[in-house]
N, CA and C atoms as an extended XYZ file, in Angstrom:
543
Properties=species:S:1:pos:R:3:atomname:S:1:resname:S:1:resid:I:1 pbc="F F F"
N        -0.144       17.318       -1.789 N   MET     1
C         1.279       17.162       -1.975 CA  MET     1
C         1.510       16.333       -2.925 C   MET     1
N         2.411       16.891       -3.505 N   GLN     2
C         2.909       16.331       -4.941 CA  GLN     2
C         4.551       16.142       -4.801 C   GLN     2
N         4.764       14.707       -4.929 N   LEU     3
C         5.709       13.989       -4.818 CA  LEU     3
C         6.234       13.186       -6.167 C   LEU     3
N         7.709       13.734       -6.309 N   ALA     4
C         8.818       13.128       -7.436 CA  ALA     4
C         8.192       11.147       -7.314 C   ALA     4
N         7.912       11.154       -7.632 N   VAL     5
C         7.626        9.572       -8.098 CA  VAL     5
C         6.784        9.891       -9.345 C   VAL     5
N         7.195        8.333       -9.958 N   PRO     6
C         5.813        8.333      -11.388 CA  PRO     6
C         4.684        7.509      -10.822 C   PRO     6
N         3.865        7.817      -12.116 N   ARG     7
C         1.898        7.318      -12.025 CA  ARG     7
C         2.386        6.159      -12.528 C   ARG     7
N         1.713        5.341      -12.002 N   TYR     8
C         1.490        4.185      -13.046 CA  TYR     8
C         0.536        3.735      -13.769 C   TYR     8
N        -0.689        4.597      -13.279 N   THR     9
C        -1.903        4.477      -14.513 CA  THR     9
C        -2.123        5.918      -14.741 C   THR     9
N        -3.307        6.191      -15.414 N   GLN    10
C        -3.888        7.358      -15.416 CA  GLN    10
C        -5.055        7.910      -14.713 C   GLN    10
N        -5.427        6.897      -13.977 N   ARG    11
C        -6.711        6.562      -13.392 CA  ARG    11
C        -6.610        7.911      -12.182 C   ARG    11
N        -7.205        8.965      -12.020 N   PRO    12
C        -7.599        9.702      -11.459 CA  PRO    12
C        -7.769        9.863       -9.394 C   PRO    12
N        -6.717       10.943       -8.841 N   LEU    13
C        -6.522       10.448       -7.402 CA  LEU    13
C        -7.756       10.780       -6.830 C   LEU    13
N        -8.478       10.017       -5.613 N   PRO    14
C        -9.101       10.483       -4.985 CA  PRO    14
C        -9.343       12.058       -4.685 C   PRO    14
N       -10.218       13.112       -4.465 N   GLY    15
C       -10.240       14.644       -4.211 CA  GLY    15
C        -9.665       14.695       -2.719 C   GLY    15
N        -9.853       13.586       -1.535 N   TYR    16
C        -9.374       13.803       -0.435 CA  TYR    16
C        -9.292       12.302       -0.412 C   TYR    16
N        -8.270       12.222        1.070 N   ARG    17
C        -7.609       10.863        1.386 CA  ARG    17
C        -8.577       10.945        2.552 C   ARG    17
N        -9.067        9.242        2.930 N   TYR    18
C        -9.774        9.050        3.457 CA  TYR    18
C        -8.867        8.865        4.950 C   TYR    18
N        -9.698        9.472        5.831 N   VAL    19
C        -8.952        9.157        7.410 CA  VAL    19
C       -10.253        9.462        8.420 C   VAL    19
N       -10.412        7.891        8.932 N   PRO    20
C       -11.785        7.620       10.064 CA  PRO    20
C       -11.770        8.667       10.935 C   PRO    20
N       -12.976        9.229       10.487 N   THR    21
C       -13.441       10.337       12.217 CA  THR    21
C       -12.747       11.349       11.206 C   THR    21
N       -12.454       11.832       10.478 N   LYS    22
C       -11.879       13.526       10.059 CA  LYS    22
C       -12.580       13.848        8.295 C   LYS    22
N       -12.840       12.779        7.682 N   ASN    23
C       -13.575       13.224        6.560 CA  ASN    23
C       -15.043       12.022        6.303 C   ASN    23
N       -15.595       12.054        4.756 N   PRO    24
C       -16.780       12.239        4.970 CA  PRO    24
C       -16.100        9.820        5.051 C   PRO    24
N       -16.911        8.961        5.397 N   HIS    25
C       -16.356        7.844        4.232 CA  HIS    25
C       -16.318        7.609        3.487 C   HIS    25
N       -15.435        7.325        2.358 N   PRO    26
C       -16.027        7.678        0.991 CA  PRO    26
C       -17.055        6.814       -0.109 C   PRO    26
N       -17.351        5.359        0.874 N   VAL    27
C       -17.839        4.862        0.500 CA  VAL    27
C       -19.369        4.444        0.559 C   VAL    27
N       -19.765        4.722        2.186 N   ILE    28
C       -20.818        4.897        3.117 CA  ILE    28
C       -21.472        6.126        2.757 C   ILE    28
N       -20.804        7.116        2.939 N   ASP    29
C       -21.406        8.920        2.967 CA  ASP    29
C       -21.605        9.438        1.386 C   ASP    29
N       -23.168        9.776        1.637 N   PRO    30
C       -23.220       10.653        0.270 CA  PRO    30
C       -21.666       11.204       -0.042 C   PRO    30
N       -21.080       12.140        1.064 N   LYS    31
C       -20.035       13.078        0.259 CA  LYS    31
C       -18.885       12.427        0.432 C   LYS    31
N       -18.948       11.223        0.236 N   GLY    32
C       -17.724       10.594       -0.263 CA  GLY    32
C       -17.491       10.363       -1.261 C   GLY    32
N       -16.222       10.447       -1.673 N   HIS    33
C       -15.562       10.683       -2.842 CA  HIS    33
C       -15.643        9.497       -4.163 C   HIS    33
N       -16.337        8.363       -3.150 N   SER    34
C       -16.653        7.285       -3.950 CA  SER    34
C       -17.922        6.691       -3.868 C   SER    34
N       -19.177        7.739       -2.939 N   TYR    35
C       -20.376        6.942       -3.090 CA  TYR    35
C       -20.818        6.647       -3.715 C   TYR    35
N       -21.705        5.767       -3.834 N   GLN    36
C       -22.863        4.628       -5.080 CA  GLN    36
C       -21.934        4.578       -6.380 C   GLN    36
N       -20.391        4.780       -5.669 N   LYS    37
C       -19.132        4.470       -7.210 CA  LYS    37
C       -19.889        2.824       -7.498 C   LYS    37
N       -19.852        2.027       -8.930 N   LYS    38
C       -19.865        0.850       -8.926 CA  LYS    38
C       -18.821       -0.059       -8.610 C   LYS    38
N       -18.714       -1.240       -7.760 N   GLU    39
C       -17.543       -1.898       -7.494 CA  GLU    39
C       -17.060       -2.422       -8.163 C   GLU    39
N       -16.468       -2.425       -9.064 N   GLU    40
C       -15.734       -3.039      -10.073 CA  GLU    40
C       -15.218       -4.808       -9.077 C   GLU    40
N       -15.428       -5.481      -10.567 N   LYS    41
C       -14.925       -7.202      -10.560 CA  LYS    41
C       -14.015       -7.489      -11.098 C   LYS    41
N       -13.138       -8.065      -10.897 N   ILE    42
C       -11.629       -8.428      -11.418 CA  ILE    42
C       -11.699       -9.899      -11.469 C   ILE    42
N       -10.587      -10.189      -12.777 N   GLU    43
C       -10.031      -11.343      -12.573 CA  GLU    43
C        -8.889      -11.523      -11.950 C   GLU    43
N        -8.647      -12.811      -11.886 N   PHE    44
C        -6.986      -13.457      -11.852 CA  PHE    44
C        -5.900      -12.578      -12.687 C   PHE    44
N        -4.978      -12.335      -12.386 N   LEU    45
C        -3.933      -11.919      -13.296 CA  LEU    45
C        -2.521      -12.049      -12.380 C   LEU    45
N        -2.005      -13.119      -12.949 N   PRO    46
C        -0.592      -13.899      -12.352 CA  PRO    46
C         0.166      -12.686      -11.958 C   PRO    46
N         0.962      -12.912      -11.509 N   PRO    47
C         1.673      -11.437      -11.045 CA  PRO    47
C         2.839      -11.592      -11.922 C   PRO    47
N         3.531      -12.633      -12.839 N   GLU    48
C         4.373      -11.997      -14.376 CA  GLU    48
C         3.475      -10.777      -15.201 C   GLU    48
N         2.245      -10.640      -15.419 N   ARG    49
C         1.824       -9.970      -15.968 CA  ARG    49
C         1.337       -8.608      -15.057 C   ARG    49
N         1.741       -8.179      -13.974 N   TRP    50
C         1.198       -6.891      -13.213 CA  TRP    50
C         1.347       -5.776      -13.969 C   TRP    50
N         2.057       -5.312      -15.455 N   ARG    51
C         1.768       -3.971      -16.336 CA  ARG    51
C         0.342       -4.005      -16.494 C   ARG    51
N        -0.409       -5.810      -16.719 N   GLN    52
C        -1.688       -4.512      -16.599 CA  GLN    52
C        -2.983       -5.159      -15.742 C   GLN    52
N        -2.401       -5.092      -14.287 N   ASN    53
C        -2.696       -5.381      -13.625 CA  ASN    53
C        -3.544       -3.603      -13.012 C   ASN    53
N        -4.542       -3.410      -13.629 N   GLU    54
C        -5.000       -2.273      -13.311 CA  GLU    54
C        -4.863       -1.758      -11.699 C   GLU    54
N        -5.673       -2.565      -11.185 N   PHE    55
C        -6.151       -2.163       -9.890 CA  PHE    55
C        -4.307       -2.102       -9.055 C   PHE    55
N        -3.506       -3.057       -9.221 N   TYR    56
C        -2.477       -3.455       -8.475 CA  TYR    56
C        -2.114       -2.164       -9.092 C   TYR    56
N        -1.887       -1.209       -9.339 N   LEU    57
C        -0.824       -0.739      -10.237 CA  LEU    57
C        -1.243        1.275       -9.697 C   LEU    57
N        -2.659        0.818       -9.796 N   TYR    58
C        -3.602        2.091       -8.863 CA  TYR    58
C        -3.172        2.612       -7.871 C   TYR    58
N        -3.148        0.719       -6.625 N   GLY    59
C        -2.792        0.795       -5.747 CA  GLY    59
C        -1.457        1.310       -5.332 C   GLY    59
N        -0.481        1.094       -6.220 N   VAL    60
C         0.339        1.826       -6.283 CA  VAL    60
C         0.737        3.186       -6.488 C   VAL    60
N         0.011        4.102       -7.396 N   ASP    61
C        -0.757        5.276       -7.677 CA  ASP    61
C        -0.695        5.751       -6.039 C   ASP    61
N        -1.857        5.160       -5.471 N   LEU    62
C        -2.863        5.210       -4.232 CA  LEU    62
C        -1.972        6.137       -2.534 C   LEU    62
N        -1.242        4.854       -2.693 N   PHE    63
C         0.077        4.209       -1.854 CA  PHE    63
C         1.181        5.716       -2.135 C   PHE    63
N         1.475        5.757       -3.222 N   ASN    64
C         2.856        6.847       -3.542 CA  ASN    64
C         2.063        7.771       -3.160 C   ASN    64
N         0.661        8.655       -3.014 N   TYR    65
C         0.166        9.708       -2.850 CA  TYR    65
C        -0.183        9.944       -1.694 C   TYR    65
N        -0.062        9.232       -0.913 N   GLY    66
C        -0.689        8.887        0.614 CA  GLY    66
C        -2.420        9.227        0.923 C   GLY    66
N        -2.646        7.745        0.070 N   PHE    67
C        -4.541        7.749       -0.216 CA  PHE    67
C        -4.290        6.519        0.509 C   PHE    67
N        -3.946        5.834        1.722 N   TRP    68
C        -3.259        4.821        2.181 CA  TRP    68
C        -5.174        4.177        2.292 C   TRP    68
N        -6.283        4.596        2.910 N   TRP    69
C        -6.731        3.741        2.326 CA  TRP    69
C        -7.526        3.366        1.293 C   TRP    69
N        -7.672        3.977        0.601 N   GLU    70
C        -7.708        4.057       -0.814 CA  GLU    70
C        -6.752        2.971       -1.308 C   GLU    70
N        -5.270        2.689       -0.962 N   ALA    71
C        -4.595        2.261       -1.648 CA  ALA    71
C        -4.947        0.383       -1.335 C   ALA    71
N        -5.249        0.229        0.001 N   HIS    72
C        -5.545       -0.990        0.946 CA  HIS    72
C        -6.798       -1.327        0.024 C   HIS    72
N        -7.797       -0.471       -0.400 N   GLU    73
C        -8.981       -1.170       -1.422 CA  GLU    73
C        -8.654       -1.766       -2.831 C   GLU    73
N        -7.819       -0.512       -2.997 N   ALA    74
C        -7.353       -1.547       -4.189 CA  ALA    74
C        -6.424       -2.839       -4.242 C   ALA    74
N        -5.937       -2.941       -3.534 N   TRP    75
C        -5.441       -4.045       -3.139 CA  TRP    75
C        -5.363       -5.055       -3.121 C   TRP    75
N        -7.062       -5.048       -1.761 N   GLU    76
C        -7.717       -5.882       -1.664 CA  GLU    76
C        -8.631       -6.322       -2.410 C   GLU    76
N        -8.597       -5.553       -3.488 N   THR    77
C        -9.323       -6.157       -4.921 CA  THR    77
C        -8.913       -6.733       -6.043 C   THR    77
N        -7.691       -6.754       -5.846 N   VAL    78
C        -6.798       -7.836       -6.377 CA  VAL    78
C        -6.257       -9.644       -5.304 C   VAL    78
N        -5.848       -8.914       -4.291 N   TRP    79
C        -6.367       -9.953       -3.456 CA  TRP    79
C        -6.792      -11.106       -3.379 C   TRP    79
N        -8.079      -10.348       -3.140 N   MET    80
C        -9.444      -10.935       -3.077 CA  MET    80
C        -9.146      -12.109       -4.383 C   MET    80
N        -8.888      -12.656       -5.637 N   THR    81
C        -8.841      -12.996       -6.814 CA  THR    81
C        -7.411      -14.318       -6.464 C   THR    81
N        -6.417      -14.193       -5.529 N   THR    82
C        -5.157      -14.593       -5.399 CA  THR    82
C        -5.597      -15.688       -4.369 C   THR    82
N        -4.649      -16.907       -4.457 N   PRO    83
C        -4.436      -17.610       -3.524 CA  PRO    83
C        -3.948      -16.865       -2.490 C   PRO    83
N        -4.317      -17.214       -0.832 N   LYS    84
C        -4.100      -16.009        0.222 CA  LYS    84
C        -2.498      -16.489        0.420 C   LYS    84
N        -1.945      -17.910        0.207 N   THR    85
C        -1.134      -18.187        1.299 CA  THR    85
C         0.298      -18.382        0.403 C   THR    85
N         0.189      -17.532       -0.876 N   ASP    86
C         1.292      -18.569       -1.713 CA  ASP    86
C         1.701      -16.545       -2.046 C   ASP    86
N         2.748      -16.568       -2.473 N   LEU    87
C         3.918      -15.805       -2.527 CA  LEU    87
C         2.899      -13.478       -2.958 C   LEU    87
N         1.771      -14.482       -3.853 N   MET    88
C         1.256      -13.421       -4.336 CA  MET    88
C         0.439      -12.375       -3.704 C   MET    88
N        -0.484      -14.149       -2.671 N   GLY    89
C        -1.187      -13.108       -1.746 CA  GLY    89
C        -0.817      -12.691       -0.162 C   GLY    89
N         0.518      -13.000       -0.408 N   GLN    90
C         1.324      -12.710        1.214 CA  GLN    90
C         2.159      -11.513        0.679 C   GLN    90
N         2.416      -11.579       -0.691 N   TYR    91
C         3.153      -10.123       -1.003 CA  TYR    91
C         1.908       -8.767       -0.833 C   TYR    91
N         0.676       -9.228       -1.531 N   LEU    92
C        -0.230       -7.851       -1.637 CA  LEU    92
C        -0.902       -7.996       -0.360 C   LEU    92
N        -0.829       -8.718        0.444 N   GLN    93
C        -1.415       -8.732        2.390 CA  GLN    93
C        -0.500       -7.837        2.807 C   GLN    93
N         0.357       -8.030        3.096 N   GLY    94
C         1.604       -7.497        3.387 CA  GLY    94
C         2.028       -5.939        3.066 C   GLY    94
N         1.392       -5.853        1.158 N   LEU    95
C         1.689       -3.481        1.021 CA  LEU    95
C        -0.117       -3.649        1.542 C   LEU    95
N        -0.922       -4.067        1.775 N   ILE    96
C        -2.674       -3.817        2.383 CA  ILE    96
C        -2.161       -3.379        3.993 C   ILE    96
N        -1.000       -4.153        4.842 N   GLN    97
C        -1.126       -4.301        6.055 CA  GLN    97
C        -0.593       -2.686        6.061 C   GLN    97
N         0.468       -2.647        5.585 N   PHE    98
C         1.904       -1.540        5.315 CA  PHE    98
C         1.079       -0.513        5.231 C   PHE    98
N         0.231        0.056        4.626 N   SER    99
C        -1.067        0.719        3.828 CA  SER    99
C        -1.863        1.542        4.366 C   SER    99
N        -2.581        0.737        5.987 N   ALA   100
C        -3.096        0.451        6.872 CA  ALA   100
C        -2.610        1.468        7.723 C   ALA   100
N        -1.266        0.250        7.891 N   GLY   101
C        -0.669        0.955        9.088 CA  GLY   101
C         0.024        2.513        9.302 C   GLY   101
N         0.086        2.697        7.604 N   LEU   102
C         0.612        4.183        7.146 CA  LEU   102
C        -0.375        5.080        8.272 C   LEU   102
N        -1.982        4.496        7.546 N   LEU   103
C        -3.140        5.136        7.681 CA  LEU   103
C        -2.791        5.203        9.496 C   LEU   103
N        -2.909        4.077        9.883 N   LYS   104
C        -3.128        3.750       11.388 CA  LYS   104
C        -1.969        5.572       11.953 C   LYS   104
N        -0.829        5.320       11.521 N   LEU   105
C         0.027        6.667       12.192 CA  LEU   105
C        -0.047        7.967       11.791 C   LEU   105
N        -0.833        8.080       10.661 N   PHE   106
C        -1.450        9.718       10.444 CA  PHE   106
C        -2.572       10.337       11.204 C   PHE   106
N        -3.569        8.475       11.469 N   SER   107
C        -4.409        9.168       12.536 CA  SER   107
C        -4.136        9.461       13.592 C   SER   107
N        -2.596        9.234       14.173 N   GLY   108
C        -2.660        9.443       15.619 CA  GLY   108
C        -2.089        8.106       16.016 C   GLY   108
N        -2.373        6.530       15.862 N   SER   109
C        -2.066        5.768       16.523 CA  SER   109
C        -0.785        5.120       15.992 C   SER   109
N         0.268        5.494       17.137 N   GLU   110
C         1.781        5.094       16.537 CA  GLU   110
C         1.766        3.013       16.810 C   GLU   110
N         1.157        3.248       18.170 N   ARG   111
C         0.602        1.537       18.404 CA  ARG   111
C         0.127        0.682       17.100 C   ARG   111
N        -0.828        1.413       16.466 N   GLY   112
C        -1.512        0.854       15.471 CA  GLY   112
C        -0.302        0.254       13.881 C   GLY   112
N         0.399        1.248       14.116 N   PHE   113
C         1.290        1.123       13.282 CA  PHE   113
C         2.439        0.632       12.768 C   PHE   113
N         2.575        0.320       14.547 N   GLN   114
C         3.667       -0.438       14.532 CA  GLN   114
C         3.417       -2.086       14.674 C   GLN   114
N         2.104       -2.563       15.211 N   ASN   115
C         0.954       -3.657       14.890 CA  ASN   115
C         1.256       -4.399       13.835 C   ASN   115
N         0.626       -3.244       12.237 N   LEU   116
C         0.651       -3.662       11.434 CA  LEU   116
C         1.735       -3.392       10.179 C   LEU   116
N         2.613       -3.041       11.007 N   ARG   117
C         3.791       -3.047       10.293 CA  ARG   117
C         4.488       -4.267       10.501 C   ARG   117
N         4.847       -4.881       11.967 N   ARG   118
C         5.227       -5.965       12.065 CA  ARG   118
C         4.960       -6.911       11.832 C   ARG   118
N         3.384       -7.739       11.058 N   GLU   119
C         2.575       -8.261       10.392 CA  GLU   119
C         2.855       -8.146        9.212 C   GLU   119
N         3.463       -6.534        8.653 N   SER   120
C         3.382       -6.924        6.955 CA  SER   120
C         4.583       -6.835        6.761 C   SER   120
N         5.310       -7.136        7.582 N   MET   121
C         7.059       -7.340        7.172 CA  MET   121
C         7.098       -8.629        7.757 C   MET   121
N         6.338       -9.530        8.010 N   GLN   122
C         6.573      -10.779        8.525 CA  GLN   122
C         6.294      -11.612        7.308 C   GLN   122
N         5.029      -10.763        6.854 N   ARG   123
C         4.206      -11.655        5.425 CA  ARG   123
C         5.552      -11.309        4.220 C   ARG   123
N         5.722       -9.857        4.103 N   ILE   124
C         6.623       -9.865        3.209 CA  ILE   124
C         8.047      -10.268        3.183 C   ILE   124
N         8.836      -10.974        4.821 N   ARG   125
C         9.976      -11.428        4.606 CA  ARG   125
C         9.685      -12.896        4.127 C   ARG   125
N         8.075      -14.015        4.622 N   PHE   126
C         8.492      -14.557        3.844 CA  PHE   126
C         8.444      -14.798        2.027 C   PHE   126
N         8.186      -13.364        1.573 N   CYS   127
C         8.283      -13.203       -0.181 CA  CYS   127
C         9.398      -13.225       -0.288 C   CYS   127
N        10.004      -12.649        0.148 N   LEU   128
C        11.661      -12.754       -0.069 CA  LEU   128
C        12.644      -13.575        0.089 C   LEU   128
N        12.143      -14.770        1.487 N   ASN   129
C        12.912      -16.206        1.362 CA  ASN   129
C        11.924      -16.900       -0.206 C   ASN   129
N        10.609      -16.448       -0.532 N   GLU   130
C        10.615      -17.299       -1.669 CA  GLU   130
C        11.317      -16.907       -2.750 C   GLU   130
N        11.217      -15.722       -2.876 N   MET   131
C        12.006      -14.723       -4.133 CA  MET   131
C        13.250      -15.572       -4.532 C   MET   131
N        14.261      -15.954       -2.768 N   LYS   132
C        15.085      -16.013       -2.918 CA  LYS   132
C        15.441      -17.972       -3.622 C   LYS   132
N        14.397      -18.260       -3.086 N   GLU   133
C        14.786      -19.912       -3.804 CA  GLU   133
C        14.162      -19.868       -5.443 C   GLU   133
N        13.348      -18.922       -5.218 N   LYS   134
C        13.071      -18.696       -6.882 CA  LYS   134
C        14.247      -17.952       -7.945 C   LYS   134
N        14.958      -17.589       -7.669 N   LYS   135
C        16.007      -16.683       -7.901 CA  LYS   135
C        15.555      -15.460       -8.735 C   LYS   135
N        14.299      -14.736       -7.978 N   ILE   136
C        14.135      -13.527       -7.940 CA  ILE   136
C        14.022      -12.292       -7.707 C   ILE   136
N        14.769      -11.329       -7.948 N   ARG   137
C        14.934       -9.907       -7.766 CA  ARG   137
C        13.892       -9.321       -7.539 C   ARG   137
N        13.203       -8.766       -8.564 N   LEU   138
C        12.250       -8.408       -8.941 CA  LEU   138
C        10.428       -8.824       -8.626 C   LEU   138
N         9.339       -8.282       -8.096 N   TYR   139
C         8.409       -8.820       -7.797 CA  TYR   139
C         7.480       -8.041       -8.069 C   TYR   139
N         6.492       -8.358       -9.201 N   MET   140
C         5.207       -7.710       -9.694 CA  MET   140
C         6.118       -5.889       -9.882 C   MET   140
N         7.223       -6.014      -10.355 N   GLY   141
C         7.827       -4.601      -10.580 CA  GLY   141
C         8.590       -4.322       -9.284 C   GLY   141
N         8.533       -4.541       -7.894 N   LEU   142
C         9.399       -3.760       -7.251 CA  LEU   142
C        10.517       -5.193       -6.749 C   LEU   142
N        11.761       -3.994       -6.172 N   ASP   143
C        12.605       -4.665       -5.645 CA  ASP   143
C        12.962       -4.965       -4.489 C   ASP   143
N        12.125       -5.524       -4.313 N   LEU   144
C        11.359       -5.956       -2.578 CA  LEU   144
C        12.656       -5.537       -1.245 C   LEU   144
N        13.396       -5.960       -2.025 N   ALA   145
C        14.401       -6.427       -0.414 CA  ALA   145
C        15.206       -5.365       -0.484 C   ALA   145
N        14.942       -4.149       -1.319 N   GLU   146
C        15.446       -2.581       -1.180 CA  GLU   146
C        14.329       -1.637       -0.843 C   GLU   146
N        12.877       -2.237       -0.833 N   TRP   147
C        11.513       -1.203       -0.452 CA  TRP   147
C        11.682       -1.520        0.928 C   TRP   147
N        12.144       -2.785        1.445 N   VAL   148
C        12.794       -3.250        3.123 CA  VAL   148
C        13.684       -2.458        3.317 C   VAL   148
N        14.580       -1.790        3.137 N   ASN   149
C        15.878       -1.219        3.643 CA  ASN   149
C        15.366       -0.202        4.128 C   ASN   149
N        14.476        0.270        2.144 N   LYS   150
C        13.444        1.498        2.683 CA  LYS   150
C        12.704        2.109        3.973 C   LYS   150
N        12.011        1.149        3.661 N   VAL   151
C        10.819        0.841        5.041 CA  VAL   151
C        12.030        0.811        6.377 C   VAL   151
N        12.839        0.184        6.850 N   GLU   152
C        13.403        0.246        7.659 CA  GLU   152
C        14.228        1.868        8.435 C   GLU   152
N        14.941        2.257        7.302 N   VAL   153
C        15.093        3.930        7.372 CA  VAL   153
C        13.853        4.349        7.384 C   VAL   153
N        12.439        4.469        7.528 N   PHE   154
C        11.727        5.323        7.539 CA  PHE   154
C        11.158        5.006        9.216 C   PHE   154
N        11.375        3.927        9.322 N   CYS   155
C        11.074        3.976       10.428 CA  CYS   155
C        11.964        4.080       11.729 C   CYS   155
N        13.486        4.673       11.322 N   GLY   156
C        14.585        4.551       12.260 CA  GLY   156
C        13.796        5.762       12.488 C   GLY   156
N        13.243        6.765       11.254 N   SER   157
C        13.647        7.939       11.723 CA  SER   157
C        12.398        8.642       11.959 C   SER   157
N        10.964        7.412       12.743 N   LEU   158
C        10.568        8.310       13.512 CA  LEU   158
C         9.954        8.628       14.478 C   LEU   158
N         9.467        9.360       15.459 N   GLU   159
C         9.693        9.429       17.176 CA  GLU   159
C         8.855        9.352       17.685 C   GLU   159
N         8.440        8.571       18.571 N   SER   160
C         7.531        8.716       19.796 CA  SER   160
C         6.658        9.352       19.043 C   SER   160
N         5.290        8.581       19.126 N   SER   161
C         4.484        9.849       18.468 CA  SER   161
C         2.821        9.687       18.649 C   SER   161
N         2.463        9.000       19.514 N   GLU   162
C         1.492        8.570       20.094 CA  GLU   162
C         0.302        9.216       20.044 C   GLU   162
N        -0.769        9.206       19.483 N   GLY   163
C        -2.057       10.249       19.826 CA  GLY   163
C        -1.732       11.634       19.098 C   GLY   163
N        -0.630       11.618       18.362 N   GLU   164
C        -0.070       12.612       17.203 CA  GLU   164
C        -0.632       12.004       15.731 C   GLU   164
N        -0.841       13.027       14.972 N   SER   165
C        -0.909       12.700       13.571 CA  SER   165
C         0.540       12.854       12.987 C   SER   165
N         1.244       11.547       12.509 N   VAL   166
C         2.272       11.832       12.088 CA  VAL   166
C         1.728       11.261       10.455 C   VAL   166
N         2.203       12.639        9.121 N   ASP   167
C         2.415       12.016        7.436 CA  ASP   167
C         3.490       11.446        7.265 C   ASP   167
N         3.283       10.491        6.978 N   ALA   168
C         5.024        9.643        5.987 CA  ALA   168
C         5.409       10.354        5.058 C   ALA   168
N         4.344       11.260        4.015 N   LEU   169
C         4.717       11.478        2.871 CA  LEU   169
C         5.840       13.273        3.461 C   LEU   169
N         5.575       13.247        4.579 N   HIS   170
C         6.972       14.535        4.936 CA  HIS   170
C         8.100       13.867        4.745 C   HIS   170
N         8.347       12.950        5.170 N   PHE   171
C         9.242       12.298        5.517 CA  PHE   171
C        10.545       11.990        3.905 C   PHE   171
N        11.395       12.268        3.921 N   ALA   172
C        12.245       12.250        3.425 CA  ALA   172
C        12.527       10.865        2.773 C   ALA   172
N        12.436       10.465        3.525 N   SER   173
C        12.797        8.623        3.831 CA  SER   173
C        10.992        8.209        3.446 C   SER   173
N        10.405        8.379        3.095 N   PHE   174
C         9.136        7.759        2.756 CA  PHE   174
C         9.380        6.641        2.037 C   PHE   174
N         8.688        5.362        2.124 N   PRO   175
C         9.383        4.156        1.244 CA  PRO   175
C         8.235        4.341       -0.180 C   PRO   175
N         8.594        5.102       -0.909 N   ALA   176
C         7.388        5.219       -1.947 CA  ALA   176
C         7.823        4.019       -2.847 C   ALA   176
N         6.801        2.951       -3.653 N   LEU   177
C         6.661        1.983       -4.393 CA  LEU   177
C         7.401        2.795       -6.189 C   LEU   177
N         8.498        1.834       -6.121 N   ILE   178
C         9.335        2.284       -7.294 CA  ILE   178
C         9.232        1.371       -7.727 C   ILE   178
N         8.617        0.925       -9.249 N   LEU   179
C         8.129       -0.167      -10.005 CA  LEU   179
C         9.080        0.018      -10.774 C   LEU   179
N        10.535       -1.067      -11.352 N   GLU   180
C        10.682       -1.148      -12.701 CA  GLU   180
C        10.339       -2.388      -13.755 C   GLU   180
N        11.009       -2.341      -14.989 N   SER   181
C        10.274       -2.500      -16.334 CA  SER   181
C        10.655       -3.824      -16.182 C   SER   181
């Protein structure tokens, strides 16, 4: 699926997007797209250095192109370096949960999607409150308030689909992550 969204890294996208029970597990299965790939360790980069944060940016690329499990993994690598309860930790955890929710939706679990979306939005609203207090409009390049609005429009366009695969990329209202400089 080719989307009209910018790429933020030069890293190649995986050969397939992992969906549990449908594709080889990327890391465990010898046929997986990341089998025996050396795990990269990274050091903490503060949020104001987001442009240099290759894993964060690659996670955005992966998310925008429907590689939701892979985006989750990229962002988790960054999240592991952060304090978990501060703005950056909550922001990344919110993205991780929303991405995992889209994978649930694609796998036919609308209930799983709704639960993860709810948890994700709790974290994102925490971030919005922190940003308001600090008078920050963009966080790590993202207009978070605008993105939340896009998420709400997207969720409003979904129809009940429990048990049916729903590919969020097929919706004109897909809430892509568009970063500003």
